[in-house]
C-alpha positions, 0 to 999 in steps of 0.5 A: 478517493472518498469525495468521489466514490462513484469513480471506480479508480477510488476502489483500487485499494480493495483489489489489493485486499483481495490479493492479500486475502488470497496470499494469506489463505495460501499461508494459513498453515503458518498461523498454526502451532509450529508455524512462523506466526504461531502463538508461541512465536507471537508471545516472544514478539509481543512481550511488552506490547499493549494489552489489546494487541496481545488479546487480538493476537491470541485469537485462533490459528490457521482455520480462523485466519482463513475464515477472516481472509475469506470474509475480507475477500467478500467484503472487498468485492462488495466495495468494488461493486458498490463503492464507498458511497453506499451504506453496503459499501461503507459497512464492507469497507469497515469489515475490511478494516477489522480483518486487516487489523486482525491480520496485523496483530497476528503477523507482527513481522513481514509487513510492507509499505503497501500493507501499511498504506492500505491500513492507513486508508481504511483507518482514515475512512473509518474516521471519515464515517465517524465524523459524519461522512459528509462532503467536508469530512471526505475531502479532509480524508482525501487531503490526509491520504494525499499528504501521506502518499507524498510524504512516503515518496519524499522519504523514499527519494531522500533515503535513496539520494543518501545511499551511495549505491543508489547515487552511483547507479548500482542499486537497480542492477544489484537488486534485480540480480537477487533471488527474491526481487530479481529478473536475472536477464535485466539485472545482468544487463544493468550491471554490464551497462551501468549508464542505464542503471544510473539513469534509471536510479536517478529518474526514480530519485528525482521523481520521488523527491519532487513528487510533493511539488505536484500539488502546486504544479500545473495540471499537465505536470500533475498528470505527468507525475501520476502517470510516471507513478503508475508506470513505476508501480506497474513495472515494479509489480512485473519485474519485482513481484511487488504487486500490492504496491501498485494497488495501494499507491495508485489507488490513492491517486484519486485523493491526490487529484481531488486535493489538487483541485481543492488547492487550485479552486 
């Protein structure tokens, strides 16, 4: 994604940052005193944390966070418009790194894998820039992100395979029946028809655990694996509300494509 900044697909991660800014702006009161992310709460969570984390977490309340998220949204929009191949886009991406670091220090709880991957992308880009922002540095950055995504999928797949609930085919029906991640009609259907739940569960398990093989597979297999990934994340966004995952993970797919080309040269 760094080696080919002219492609719009390489900027999808920043769509997620805009969504994050909008969501946090709506929750800005939670950072005031008495809120779940107040300084009093953080003082308990950060007992024994490194000094720089405690210093950053001590900054501002709801208004401060709202201003930071406004800045993040503007910077992410700039990256969407200009890409990471221009000086303006590079500066904007680094601004997103700063606001993301601030938000991570000020929340400490309630994070997700999408937020972690997005932050890894931003930190990797900063390291690429620090290394001179050359073609080689960008390819290495892409390779690292590709490996990170593959490891995330493999870990998730192995974890599901080790779960009796996933192996038995009861996981998706149960999950979709919950209030937080549910779609009641589909959840009831899967519970009533466990054969479909089992088929979907094992499809996810097999796809995640075999994803690293895509790097050594023929190009049609790679494209098929990535297409399944897009379908998987879009479906999760629609059915479960996990919209950030689609932008974070699918936004790293250009890095996987670029790394595959490098390995097959």
